[in-house]
C-alpha angles and dihedrals in degrees: 000000000000101000101314096331116107117228116215121171125203123215103200131133097194124091094237086072089084091066088058091047087055092046090053092049090050088060093051097262117137090359107127126199114282093036096283117141134202112242087241100189131083128170104209129061093225089051090054093049089051093049091051092050092045092052088055104218097326092109110100098184151349136217113212135194115209097223112048137146116283131036098292119083125206090261091053089051092047093050092053094044093048090053095046099033105023092174097053116115109244120188123184115213112179148138088218102061093143093051089048091054091050092053112118093237095046117123124168091235094060094081132051088200136010117204125184119221137276098056128155110251090235090057094050090046091050091050088052093049091052091053091048088051095047098039103031104024090237116170102215116214122235104280118251110270092036100275112148 
């Protein structure tokens, strides 16, 4: 967290990922004081790993697609993160859930939640909020627009 603001990064190489980034911000995630926001989305696994390391332990969670640009899959990234940051919240969001489960590095304990695409951005964001409440004790603010 940065202060009391949860930081959740998204590994997704498709444009609809921006709707999920917006849904997370509406719930107070990645929304920094003064109205600034973290970018939130990266398209390559190696870029996500660099971002997590650069943010030095302030990342609370990641949402990973299985198939993304570059050589690392979402499972590869999850395996690295789980080893380095065992308490990080990791959500798999993919249209290739069966393929992800067949990956050589897949283990059921890699992910805190596995969601099959397509999913509404609000559904995914609500699942992340529930994990943040459960695992971090985060008291989510009322979302922008009054949803809650």
